[in-house]
N, CA, C and O of each residue as an XYZ file, in Angstrom:
856
protein
N      44.514    -51.424      9.790
C      43.183    -50.816      9.733
C      43.179    -49.430     10.378
O      42.639    -48.475      9.819
N      43.794    -49.334     11.572
C      43.850    -48.065     12.276
C      44.614    -47.023     11.465
O      44.220    -45.858     11.404
N      45.712    -47.454     10.843
C      46.496    -46.535     10.020
C      45.681    -46.010      8.849
O      45.797    -44.841      8.480
N      44.858    -46.869      8.267
C      44.010    -46.450      7.158
C      42.965    -45.432      7.619
O      42.671    -44.465      6.917
N      42.406    -45.669      8.821
C      41.438    -44.724      9.364
C      42.072    -43.362      9.598
O      41.472    -42.334      9.284
N      43.274    -43.345     10.145
C      43.983    -42.093     10.388
C      44.326    -41.406      9.075
O      44.187    -40.191      8.941
N      44.775    -42.200      8.109
C      45.176    -41.651      6.813
C      44.001    -40.972      6.113
O      44.159    -39.917      5.498
N      42.825    -41.584      6.211
C      41.654    -41.052      5.521
C      40.649    -40.433      6.495
O      39.445    -40.428      6.240
N      41.154    -39.916      7.601
C      40.283    -39.342      8.634
C      39.412    -38.215      8.094
O      38.220    -38.158      8.395
N      39.983    -37.334      7.314
C      39.219    -36.221      6.767
C      38.098    -36.719      5.861
O      36.953    -36.288      5.998
N      38.416    -37.615      4.948
C      37.415    -38.136      4.017
C      36.297    -38.886      4.747
O      35.120    -38.739      4.418
N      36.679    -39.687      5.737
C      35.685    -40.426      6.518
C      34.798    -39.459      7.304
O      33.582    -39.635      7.374
N      35.419    -38.444      7.889
C      34.669    -37.451      8.666
C      33.668    -36.717      7.795
O      32.513    -36.536      8.180
N      34.109    -36.298      6.628
C      33.219    -35.577      5.716
C      32.064    -36.462      5.265
O      30.926    -36.004      5.161
N      32.363    -37.729      4.998
C      31.322    -38.676      4.591
C      30.292    -38.863      5.709
O      29.088    -38.893      5.454
N      30.774    -38.987      6.947
C      29.859    -39.154      8.085
C      28.926    -37.948      8.228
O      27.726    -38.106      8.449
N      29.486    -36.754      8.102
C      28.672    -35.538      8.220
C      27.622    -35.476      7.121
O      26.464    -35.148      7.381
N      28.021    -35.787      5.904
C      27.083    -35.767      4.780
C      25.965    -36.783      5.000
O      24.800    -36.498      4.725
N      26.322    -37.967      5.497
C      25.320    -39.014      5.743
C      24.347    -38.583      6.838
O      23.132    -38.654      6.653
N      24.877    -38.136      7.980
C      24.012    -37.775      9.100
C      23.084    -36.618      8.748
O      21.884    -36.680      9.011
N      23.640    -35.561      8.150
C      22.802    -34.419      7.793
C      21.875    -34.760      6.636
O      20.743    -34.280      6.582
N      22.350    -35.587      5.711
C      21.518    -35.989      4.584
C      20.324    -36.817      5.020
O      19.206    -36.602      4.552
N      20.563    -37.768      5.921
C      19.471    -38.598      6.438
C      18.476    -37.732      7.216
O      17.264    -37.864      7.046
N      18.994    -36.855      8.060
C      18.121    -35.983      8.840
C      17.293    -35.070      7.953
O      16.096    -34.896      8.178
N      17.929    -34.489      6.945
C      17.217    -33.587      6.033
C      16.148    -34.342      5.249
O      15.017    -33.872      5.126
N      16.501    -35.500      4.726
C      15.539    -36.302      3.962
C      14.348    -36.699      4.827
O      13.196    -36.611      4.400
N      14.647    -37.138      6.055
C      13.581    -37.529      6.962
C      12.622    -36.395      7.263
O      11.407    -36.590      7.276
N      13.162    -35.217      7.505
C      12.304    -34.073      7.817
C      11.493    -33.617      6.617
O      10.369    -33.136      6.768
N      12.058    -33.766      5.426
C      11.366    -33.303      4.221
C      10.250    -34.244      3.790
O       9.223    -33.793      3.283
N      10.438    -35.551      3.986
C       9.438    -36.511      3.498
C       8.434    -36.914      4.576
O       7.375    -37.464      4.271
N       8.767    -36.639      5.834
C       7.889    -37.061      6.925
C       6.693    -36.127      7.065
O       6.792    -34.923      6.829
N       5.561    -36.710      7.457
C       4.388    -35.899      7.774
C       4.556    -35.195      9.112
O       3.853    -34.231      9.414
N       5.498    -35.689      9.907
C       5.764    -35.096     11.212
C       7.269    -34.911     11.390
O       7.920    -35.727     12.042
N       7.836    -33.822     10.804
C       9.283    -33.619     10.874
C       9.822    -33.484     12.297
O      11.017    -33.675     12.523
N       8.950    -33.156     13.265
C       9.401    -33.042     14.652
C       9.912    -34.372     15.197
O      10.744    -34.393     16.104
N       9.413    -35.492     14.645
C       9.903    -36.801     15.082
C      11.392    -36.936     14.798
O      12.139    -37.443     15.636
N      11.830    -36.490     13.628
C      13.251    -36.524     13.294
C      14.010    -35.458     14.085
O      15.168    -35.653     14.453
N      13.352    -34.348     14.337
C      13.997    -33.263     15.085
C      14.344    -33.672     16.507
O      15.234    -33.087     17.125
N      13.633    -34.691     17.037
C      13.899    -35.155     18.396
C      15.316    -35.708     18.561
O      15.809    -35.832     19.682
N      15.972    -36.042     17.439
C      17.345    -36.558     17.490
C      18.382    -35.465     17.218
O      19.564    -35.757     17.036
N      17.942    -34.228     17.191
C      18.863    -33.123     16.866
C      20.005    -33.016     17.875
O      21.132    -32.678     17.512
N      19.708    -33.305     19.135
C      20.757    -33.250     20.162
C      21.879    -34.231     19.841
O      23.056    -33.933     20.047
N      21.500    -35.416     19.330
C      22.498    -36.422     18.986
C      23.317    -35.971     17.778
O      24.528    -36.186     17.726
N      22.660    -35.356     16.823
C      23.355    -34.858     15.639
C      24.376    -33.783     16.015
O      25.467    -33.727     15.447
N      24.013    -32.931     16.978
C      24.942    -31.898     17.440
C      26.177    -32.519     18.088
O      27.302    -32.081     17.846
N      25.958    -33.531     18.903
C      27.081    -34.196     19.574
C      27.986    -34.881     18.553
O      29.210    -34.771     18.636
N      27.393    -35.584     17.596
C      28.186    -36.251     16.562
C      28.965    -35.231     15.744
O      30.135    -35.445     15.427
N      28.320    -34.126     15.405
C      28.996    -33.067     14.641
C      30.206    -32.535     15.393
O      31.275    -32.342     14.813
N      30.028    -32.299     16.693
C      31.121    -31.775     17.500
C      32.267    -32.777     17.608
O      33.437    -32.406     17.510
N      31.924    -34.048     17.812
C      32.959    -35.085     17.916
C      33.764    -35.168     16.616
O      34.994    -35.205     16.642
N      33.066    -35.197     15.489
C      33.748    -35.272     14.189
C      34.603    -34.032     13.961
O      35.741    -34.131     13.501
N      34.052    -32.864     14.284
C      34.791    -31.612     14.093
C      36.068    -31.589     14.916
O      37.149    -31.346     14.379
N      35.952    -31.839     16.214
C      37.110    -31.726     17.097
C      38.108    -32.865     16.891
O      39.288    -32.721     17.209
N      37.641    -33.990     16.362
C      38.554    -35.096     16.044
C      39.522    -34.711     14.935
O      40.580    -35.324     14.790
N      39.162    -33.693     14.148
C      40.011    -33.255     13.040
C      40.849    -32.028     13.387
O      41.494    -31.444     12.517
N      40.837    -31.646     14.649
C      41.670    -30.527     15.087
C      43.148    -30.913     15.046
O      43.524    -32.010     15.459
N      43.966    -30.015     14.553
C      45.399    -30.249     14.523
C      46.072    -29.466     15.652
O      45.724    -28.316     15.920
N      47.026    -30.101     16.296
C      47.859    -29.409     17.276
C      47.084    -28.948     18.511
O      46.972    -27.751     18.779
N      46.554    -29.914     19.253
C      45.858    -29.580     20.502
C      46.845    -29.032     21.532
O      47.928    -29.583     21.731
N      46.453    -27.946     22.174
C      47.188    -27.366     23.293
C      46.230    -27.190     24.464
O      45.021    -27.067     24.270
N      46.766    -27.178     25.663
C      45.913    -27.021     26.848
C      45.105    -25.730     26.772
O      43.924    -25.712     27.121
N      45.735    -24.660     26.321
C      45.049    -23.366     26.254
C      43.902    -23.397     25.252
O      42.893    -22.716     25.434
N      44.060    -24.195     24.188
C      42.993    -24.331     23.198
C      41.787    -25.041     23.798
O      40.645    -24.631     23.590
N      42.052    -26.106     24.542
C      40.973    -26.837     25.220
C      40.258    -25.916     26.206
O      39.029    -25.915     26.277
N      41.021    -25.138     26.960
C      40.433    -24.224     27.940
C      39.579    -23.160     27.266
O      38.519    -22.789     27.771
N      40.049    -22.671     26.120
C      39.287    -21.659     25.388
C      37.952    -22.198     24.904
O      36.923    -21.539     25.051
N      37.964    -23.388     24.330
C      36.736    -24.013     23.843
C      35.791    -24.316     25.006
O      34.585    -24.084     24.915
N      36.351    -24.836     26.097
C      35.536    -25.143     27.284
C      34.920    -23.875     27.872
O      33.766    -23.881     28.302
N      35.693    -22.789     27.888
C      35.189    -21.522     28.426
C      33.992    -21.024     27.617
O      33.005    -20.552     28.181
N      34.086    -21.132     26.304
C      32.977    -20.702     25.445
C      31.741    -21.567     25.697
O      30.624    -21.052     25.769
N      31.941    -22.881     25.832
C      30.819    -23.791     26.080
C      30.132    -23.472     27.407
O      28.905    -23.409     27.478
N      30.922    -23.273     28.445
C      30.360    -23.012     29.778
C      29.687    -21.650     29.834
O      28.564    -21.528     30.324
N      30.372    -20.622     29.330
C      29.792    -19.273     29.318
C      28.540    -19.233     28.449
O      27.536    -18.623     28.818
N      28.608    -19.889     27.292
C      27.448    -19.916     26.403
C      26.237    -20.530     27.075
O      25.124    -20.022     26.948
N      26.454    -21.631     27.795
C      25.341    -22.289     28.484
C      24.721    -21.380     29.540
O      23.501    -21.229     29.586
N      25.550    -20.774     30.386
C      25.006    -19.973     31.491
C      24.434    -18.637     31.012
O      23.530    -18.096     31.650
N      24.934    -18.104     29.922
C      24.310    -16.922     29.340
C      22.926    -17.263     28.808
O      21.999    -16.460     28.915
N      22.786    -18.455     28.233
C      21.474    -18.914     27.782
C      20.526    -19.094     28.973
O      19.339    -18.780     28.881
N      21.057    -19.600     30.087
C      20.233    -19.726     31.292
C      19.707    -18.362     31.710
O      18.520    -18.207     31.996
N      20.600    -17.369     31.745
C      20.182    -16.002     32.084
C      19.177    -15.474     31.077
O      18.214    -14.796     31.432
N      19.422    -15.800     29.801
C      18.517    -15.338     28.760
C      17.113    -15.897     28.931
O      16.127    -15.172     28.796
N      17.027    -17.183     29.228
C      15.721    -17.822     29.420
C      15.031    -17.296     30.672
O      13.828    -17.032     30.666
N      15.806    -17.145     31.748
C      15.218    -16.759     33.039
C      14.766    -15.294     33.058
O      13.759    -14.957     33.680
N      15.525    -14.421     32.365
C      15.241    -12.983     32.467
C      14.572    -12.397     31.234
O      13.823    -11.426     31.343
N      14.826    -12.963     30.073
C      14.314    -12.382     28.830
C      15.005    -11.100     28.437
O      14.549    -10.394     27.538
N      16.121    -10.789     29.114
C      16.785     -9.504     28.903
C      17.916     -9.568     27.878
O      18.373     -8.524     27.412
N      18.370    -10.745     27.521
C      19.549    -10.842     26.638
C      19.129    -10.992     25.176
O      19.485    -10.166     24.336
N      18.373    -12.043     24.877
C      17.960    -12.308     23.497
C      16.515    -11.889     23.231
O      16.104    -11.747     22.079
N      15.756    -11.695     24.296
C      14.322    -11.520     24.206
C      13.662    -12.630     25.019
O      14.349    -13.459     25.616
N      12.348    -12.646     25.043
C      11.619    -13.628     25.843
C      11.407    -14.899     25.010
O      10.691    -14.887     24.009
N      12.042    -15.989     25.442
C      11.957    -17.250     24.706
C      12.086    -18.414     25.677
O      12.445    -18.236     26.841
N      11.787    -19.610     25.175
C      11.953    -20.821     25.983
C      12.324    -21.971     25.057
O      11.970    -21.974     23.878
N      13.033    -22.939     25.601
C      13.463    -24.090     24.816
C      12.402    -25.178     24.826
O      11.719    -25.399     25.826
N      12.282    -25.855     23.680
C      11.377    -26.990     23.562
C      12.078    -28.279     23.951
O      13.023    -28.268     24.740
N      11.612    -29.394     23.391
C      12.124    -30.703     23.797
C      13.015    -31.377     22.759
O      13.488    -32.489     22.989
N      13.253    -30.724     21.618
C      13.995    -31.385     20.536
C      15.505    -31.415     20.752
O      16.214    -32.144     20.058
N      16.000    -30.637     21.700
C      17.449    -30.562     21.900
C      17.919    -31.356     23.116
O      19.033    -31.156     23.601
N      17.080    -32.241     23.598
C      17.520    -33.164     24.631
C      17.370    -32.662     26.058
O      16.607    -31.739     26.343
N      18.120    -33.298     26.940
C      18.025    -33.055     28.385
C      18.319    -31.599     28.720
O      19.277    -31.006     28.223
N      17.460    -31.034     29.587
C      17.624    -29.643     29.988
C      18.037    -29.540     31.454
O      17.600    -30.325     32.296
N      18.873    -28.570     31.735
C      19.241    -28.192     33.098
C      18.986    -26.698     33.228
O      19.465    -25.912     32.410
N      18.247    -26.308     34.234
C      17.859    -24.909     34.413
C      17.116    -24.385     33.186
O      17.257    -23.223     32.806
N      16.323    -25.262     32.576
C      15.471    -24.949     31.423
C      16.241    -24.721     30.126
O      15.679    -24.212     29.156
N      17.513    -25.091     30.098
C      18.338    -24.941     28.888
C      18.940    -26.303     28.544
O      19.516    -26.953     29.417
N      18.820    -26.749     27.290
C      19.426    -28.033     26.900
C      20.936    -28.034     27.124
O      21.615    -27.054     26.818
N      21.447    -29.119     27.649
C      22.881    -29.215     27.914
C      23.724    -29.036     26.653
O      24.845    -28.532     26.721
N      23.182    -29.452     25.496
C      23.972    -29.360     24.261
C      24.137    -27.932     23.767
O      24.916    -27.696     22.843
N      23.431    -26.975     24.350
C      23.523    -25.591     23.879
C      24.923    -25.021     24.098
O      25.443    -24.299     23.248
N      25.530    -25.346     25.237
C      26.902    -24.879     25.466
C      27.853    -25.461     24.439
O      28.709    -24.758     23.902
N      27.700    -26.755     24.165
C      28.520    -27.409     23.147
C      28.281    -26.777     21.783
O      29.213    -26.602     20.998
N      27.029    -26.439     21.508
C      26.701    -25.827     20.225
C      27.370    -24.466     20.058
O      27.891    -24.158     18.986
N      27.359    -23.653     21.112
C      28.054    -22.365     21.064
C      29.536    -22.563     20.753
O      30.099    -21.868     19.908
N      30.156    -23.509     21.437
C      31.578    -23.774     21.222
C      31.844    -24.248     19.797
O      32.798    -23.807     19.156
N      31.001    -25.144     19.309
C      31.184    -25.685     17.968
C      31.006    -24.607     16.903
O      31.820    -24.505     15.985
N      29.947    -23.802     17.018
C      29.689    -22.750     16.039
C      30.830    -21.745     15.988
O      31.310    -21.389     14.912
N      31.260    -21.288     17.168
C      32.339    -20.293     17.203
C      33.649    -20.889     16.704
O      34.423    -20.224     16.017
N      33.886    -22.139     17.053
C      35.110    -22.804     16.604
C      35.136    -22.918     15.091
O      36.111    -22.509     14.460
N      34.073    -23.469     14.489
C      34.165    -23.691     13.044
C      34.096    -22.385     12.250
O      34.619    -22.320     11.137
N      33.466    -21.351     12.795
C      33.460    -20.072     12.078
C      34.837    -19.413     12.141
O      35.302    -18.858     11.146
N      35.490    -19.468     13.299
C      36.833    -18.900     13.429
C      37.832    -19.655     12.557
O      38.648    -19.043     11.867
N      37.765    -20.976     12.591
C      38.714    -21.772     11.807
C      38.429    -21.678     10.305
O      39.309    -21.942      9.486
N      37.211    -21.305      9.952
C      36.901    -21.053      8.539
C      37.511    -19.740      8.081
O      38.228    -19.703      7.080
N      37.234    -18.667      8.803
C      37.673    -17.350      8.350
C      39.156    -17.103      8.585
O      39.754    -16.262      7.913
N      39.758    -17.823      9.527
C      41.199    -17.654      9.747
C      42.021    -18.273      8.620
O      43.238    -18.091      8.574
N      41.378    -18.994      7.722
C      42.070    -19.508      6.540
C      42.384    -18.370      5.565
O      43.330    -18.451      4.781
N      41.580    -17.315      5.629
C      41.723    -16.205      4.676
C      42.206    -14.911      5.316
O      42.850    -14.091      4.661
N      41.894    -14.730      6.601
C      42.280    -13.503      7.298
C      43.141    -13.841      8.508
O      43.008    -14.914      9.096
N      44.024    -12.916      8.875
C      44.932    -13.161      9.998
C      44.819    -12.123     11.113
O      45.190    -12.404     12.252
N      44.316    -10.940     10.805
C      44.269     -9.888     11.812
C      43.305    -10.253     12.936
O      42.243    -10.829     12.698
N      43.691     -9.911     14.163
C      42.982    -10.358     15.354
C      41.544     -9.860     15.413
O      40.697    -10.504     16.033
N      41.245     -8.705     14.768
C      39.908     -8.149     14.845
C      39.049     -8.505     13.631
O      37.823     -8.404     13.693
N      39.669     -8.915     12.543
C      38.922     -9.220     11.319
C      38.216    -10.568     11.425
O      37.038    -10.689     11.089
N      38.942    -11.573     11.892
C      38.373    -12.923     11.968
C      37.155    -12.978     12.901
O      36.108    -13.468     12.480
N      37.246    -12.495     14.154
C      36.066    -12.542     15.020
C      34.869    -11.779     14.448
O      33.722    -12.183     14.639
N      35.145    -10.669     13.743
C      34.047     -9.879     13.168
C      33.310    -10.659     12.087
O      32.090    -10.813     12.150
N      34.043    -11.147     11.103
C      33.397    -11.867     10.009
C      32.780    -13.184     10.496
O      31.728    -13.600     10.010
N      33.437    -13.827     11.451
C      32.880    -15.056     12.012
C      31.565    -14.762     12.722
O      30.618    -15.542     12.619
N      31.496    -13.634     13.447
C      30.263    -13.255     14.140
C      29.155    -12.914     13.150
O      28.008    -13.316     13.345
N      29.483    -12.180     12.093
C      28.489    -11.856     11.055
C      27.925    -13.131     10.434
O      26.720    -13.244     10.209
N      28.807    -14.085     10.163
C      28.355    -15.347      9.547
C      27.439    -16.127     10.483
O      26.498    -16.776     10.027
N      27.705    -16.070     11.791
C      26.860    -16.791     12.742
C      25.501    -16.119     12.915
O      24.495    -16.794     13.136
N      25.471    -14.792     12.815
C      24.180    -14.096     12.842
C      23.363    -14.482     11.614
O      22.153    -14.690     11.707
N      24.028    -14.576     10.459
C      23.344    -15.013      9.242
C      22.797    -16.426      9.417
O      21.662    -16.708      9.031
N      23.599    -17.308      9.994
C      23.150    -18.680     10.235
C      21.961    -18.697     11.185
O      21.005    -19.441     10.967
N      22.012    -17.884     12.238
C      20.903    -17.819     13.185
C      19.643    -17.291     12.506
O      18.542    -17.772     12.773
N      19.804    -16.304     11.629
C      18.664    -15.753     10.897
C      17.985    -16.847     10.073
O      16.758    -16.900      9.984
N      18.789    -17.707      9.478
C      18.249    -18.820      8.684
C      17.570    -19.852      9.584
O      16.516    -20.387      9.241
N      18.178    -20.126     10.729
C      17.696    -21.182     11.619
C      16.396    -20.809     12.338
O      15.541    -21.672     12.538
N      16.230    -19.547     12.729
C      15.156    -19.158     13.643
C      13.766    -19.700     13.281
O      13.141    -20.334     14.131
N      13.256    -19.483     12.073
C      11.909    -20.003     11.773
C      11.852    -21.531     11.806
O      10.840    -22.117     12.192
N      12.954    -22.166     11.394
C      13.033    -23.630     11.417
C      12.996    -24.127     12.857
O      12.299    -25.090     13.177
N      13.752    -23.459     13.718
C      13.844    -23.862     15.116
C      12.482    -23.834     15.805
O      12.158    -24.719     16.597
N      11.697    -22.820     15.498
C      10.360    -22.710     16.101
C       9.476    -23.863     15.623
O       8.766    -24.471     16.424
N       9.515    -24.163     14.335
C       8.678    -25.234     13.782
C       9.083    -26.612     14.287
O       8.246    -27.508     14.396
N      10.363    -26.782     14.595
C      10.854    -28.095     15.022
C      10.963    -28.221     16.537
O      11.512    -29.200     17.045
N      10.443    -27.236     17.256
C      10.398    -27.270     18.715
C      11.792    -27.240     19.345
O      12.015    -27.838     20.398
N      12.737    -26.535     18.690
C      14.028    -26.278     19.327
C      13.823    -25.246     20.434
O      14.234    -25.435     21.579
N      13.170    -24.145     20.048
C      12.810    -23.097     21.004
C      11.633    -22.323     20.437
O      11.270    -22.498     19.273
N      11.034    -21.461     21.263
C       9.913    -20.638     20.814
C      10.003    -19.263     21.460
O      10.612    -19.097     22.517
N       9.390    -18.285     20.810
C       9.405    -16.902     21.276
C       8.045    -16.516     21.830
O       7.022    -17.081     21.441
N       8.037    -15.555     22.737
C       6.768    -15.115     23.319
C       5.907    -14.403     22.291
O       4.681    -14.420     22.389
N       6.541    -13.773     21.299
C       5.834    -13.104     20.210
C       6.193    -13.780     18.895
O       7.298    -14.304     18.753
N       5.278    -13.777     17.934
C       5.568    -14.417     16.646
C       6.774    -13.817     15.937
O       7.509    -14.525     15.248
N       6.979    -12.526     16.102
C       8.087    -11.858     15.424
C       9.355    -11.962     16.274
O       9.361    -11.598     17.450
N      10.413    -12.458     15.663
C      11.686    -12.628     16.384
C      12.306    -11.254     16.614
O      12.457    -10.488     15.662
N      12.668    -10.921     17.848
C      13.162     -9.564     18.143
C      14.545     -9.292     17.555
O      15.402    -10.174     17.501
N      14.735     -8.062     17.121
C      16.049     -7.615     16.632
C      17.089     -7.787     17.727
O      18.260     -8.050     17.451
N      16.655     -7.638     18.967
C      17.534     -7.810     20.129
C      18.266     -9.143     20.075
O      19.425     -9.233     20.479
N      17.597    -10.178     19.580
C      18.204    -11.499     19.493
C      19.436    -11.482     18.599
O      20.475    -12.039     18.953
N      19.318    -10.846     17.446
C      20.421    -10.833     16.496
C      21.576     -9.949     16.974
O      22.746    -10.251     16.735
N      21.227     -8.859     17.649
C      22.267     -7.998     18.224
C      23.049     -8.758     19.286
O      24.279     -8.721     19.316
N      22.311     -9.451     20.162
C      22.963    -10.235     21.220
C      23.822    -11.340     20.621
O      24.931    -11.595     21.090
N      23.308    -11.994     19.584
C      24.072    -13.043     18.909
C      25.384    -12.493     18.373
O      26.437    -13.113     18.524
N      25.313    -11.322     17.746
C      26.535    -10.740     17.172
C      27.547    -10.408     18.264
O      28.724    -10.746     18.143
N      27.097     -9.755     19.320
C      28.009     -9.341     20.396
C      28.631    -10.572     21.061
O      29.848    -10.640     21.233
N      27.797    -11.536     21.432
C      28.313    -12.734     22.101
C      29.222    -13.544     21.180
O      30.275    -14.022     21.601
N      28.809    -13.695     19.920
C      29.634    -14.445     18.968
C      30.984    -13.767     18.769
O      32.009    -14.442     18.688
N      30.994    -12.434     18.689
C      32.249    -11.712     18.511
C      33.171    -11.928     19.705
O      34.373    -12.132     19.537
N      32.606    -11.884     20.916
C      33.412    -12.097     22.129
C      33.919    -13.531     22.190
O      35.101    -13.769     22.438
N      33.023    -14.479     21.964
C      33.424    -15.887     22.002
C      34.433    -16.212     20.898
O      35.377    -16.972     21.113
N      34.224    -15.632     19.725
C      35.173    -15.850     18.628
C      36.550    -15.311     18.986
O      37.575    -15.885     18.616
N      36.554    -14.203     19.711
C      37.829    -13.631     20.147
C      38.532    -14.583     21.122
O      39.751    -14.748     21.067
N      37.759    -15.203     22.007
C      38.336    -16.172     22.947
C      38.954    -17.337     22.172
O      40.080    -17.750     22.454
N      38.211    -17.864     21.196
C      38.726    -18.968     20.372
C      39.978    -18.531     19.628
O      40.943    -19.289     19.517
N      39.956    -17.299     19.117
C      41.096    -16.781     18.358
C      42.337    -16.647     19.247
O      43.441    -17.002     18.836
N      42.149    -16.137     20.456
C      43.270    -15.922     21.377
C      43.893    -17.235     21.838
O      45.091    -17.297     22.114
N      43.083    -18.275     21.920
C      43.578    -19.563     22.433
C      43.891    -20.543     21.305
O      44.223    -21.701     21.556
N      43.785    -20.081     20.080
C      44.008    -20.924     18.914
C      45.507    -21.150     18.705
O      46.274    -20.196     18.571
N      45.913    -22.411     18.680
C      47.309    -22.735     18.407
C      47.518    -22.824     16.904
O      46.555    -22.852     16.137
N      48.774    -22.869     16.486
C      49.068    -23.057     15.069
C      48.515    -24.405     14.621
O      48.689    -25.415     15.302
N      47.867    -24.410     13.500
C      47.271    -25.651     13.010
C      45.953    -25.361     12.334
O      45.444    -24.242     12.400
N      45.405    -26.355     11.691
C      44.204    -26.174     10.892
C      43.159    -27.211     11.295
O      43.434    -28.135     12.060
N      41.974    -27.032     10.765
C      40.933    -28.044     10.876
C      40.203    -28.047      9.542
O      39.376    -27.173      9.283
N      40.500    -29.012      8.707
C      39.965    -29.024      7.349
C      38.471    -29.288      7.300
O      37.813    -28.979      6.307
N      37.935    -29.860      8.374
C      36.502    -30.173      8.407
C      35.668    -28.929      8.707
O      34.500    -28.867      8.324
N      36.249    -27.936      9.387
C      35.501    -26.776      9.881
C      34.675    -26.101      8.797
O      33.471    -25.910      8.968
N      35.295    -25.740      7.699
C      34.580    -25.012      6.640
C      33.478    -25.873      6.027
O      32.433    -25.354      5.634
N      33.704    -27.180      5.942
C      32.696    -28.066      5.348
C      31.496    -28.235      6.265
O      30.361    -28.297      5.793
N      31.733    -28.310      7.569
C      30.616    -28.392      8.508
C      29.799    -27.106      8.458
O      28.571    -27.142      8.528
N      30.479    -25.979      8.339
C      29.812    -24.688      8.208
C      28.907    -24.693      6.979
O      27.739    -24.311      7.066
N      29.437    -25.121      5.843
C      28.671    -25.156      4.596
C      27.508    -26.134      4.695
O      26.401    -25.828      4.252
N      27.750    -27.310      5.275
C      26.697    -28.320      5.419
C      25.546    -27.787      6.265
O      24.380    -27.986      5.924
N      25.872    -27.101      7.379
C      24.815    -26.547      8.211
C      24.037    -25.450      7.484
O      22.816    -25.360      7.613
N      24.744    -24.622      6.726
C      24.075    -23.579      5.946
C      23.091    -24.196      4.956
O      21.948    -23.750      4.850
N      23.534    -25.217      4.236
C      22.679    -25.881      3.248
C      21.506    -26.570      3.934
O      20.367    -26.478      3.476
N      21.792    -27.257      5.031
C      20.779    -28.002      5.784
C      19.651    -27.082      6.239
O      18.482    -27.362      5.971
N      19.983    -25.997      6.918
C      18.951    -25.127      7.477
C      18.305    -24.234      6.420
O      17.132    -23.884      6.548
N      19.044    -23.865      5.387
C      18.435    -23.084      4.300
C      17.384    -23.921      3.588
O      16.304    -23.427      3.266
N      17.701    -25.189      3.343
C      16.739    -26.083      2.692
C      15.490    -26.265      3.544
O      14.372    -26.229      3.029
N      15.681    -26.462      4.856
C      14.539    -26.624      5.749
C      13.710    -25.342      5.821
O      12.482    -25.395      5.873
N      14.381    -24.197      5.824
C      13.644    -22.923      5.890
C      12.756    -22.756      4.669
O      11.636    -22.257      4.778
N      13.241    -23.166      3.519
C      12.460    -23.043      2.287
C      11.341    -24.080      2.221
O      10.251    -23.801      1.723
N      11.626    -25.280      2.730
C      10.743    -26.420      2.467
C       9.659    -26.672      3.508
O       8.599    -27.201      3.173
N       9.903    -26.304      4.759
C       8.913    -26.668      5.778
C       8.186    -25.441      6.347
O       7.323    -25.580      7.213
């Protein structure tokens, strides 16, 4: 049984992601109160990260340290952002992303690590130069954030002090994503993650559909 699970790990992982995101999307679209389903978003993020990293090939200590560094730095930069309003703009987190420490959900650091990881592992399939991959990965994450922002406000992920999302947010996202992507790139060992590009596509479809529908 275990051998079969290992043999079909990629297929099982992809099926799990499709099921979890499909159920969540369906629930939010048909429910009169999509925020009820959004309350489990923290769990979906954790499951996504577990499935993604379970498909990593060739773990090295430096790779683990790189991913951990992005998660920790991402979390504390968000803390500074919430406390000062100087990094992304003036915003605050809601209750849909789970337990908060210093007014920031704990899963936010994990989310930064996951986003940067799957974007780098997606674009490194096509590009090899050290400066090309972090750039395109950062651009793609800004695009994803642009899609997510209105959805996030409606689902109580976070909210802004003004109705209009500041350009500063997207600039900060690009700069931080580029730096974090570079960290992932520098600590990346030889090997692939076949799930990375599919998780990227699933998230794009998931949030684009929600942006259009709700």
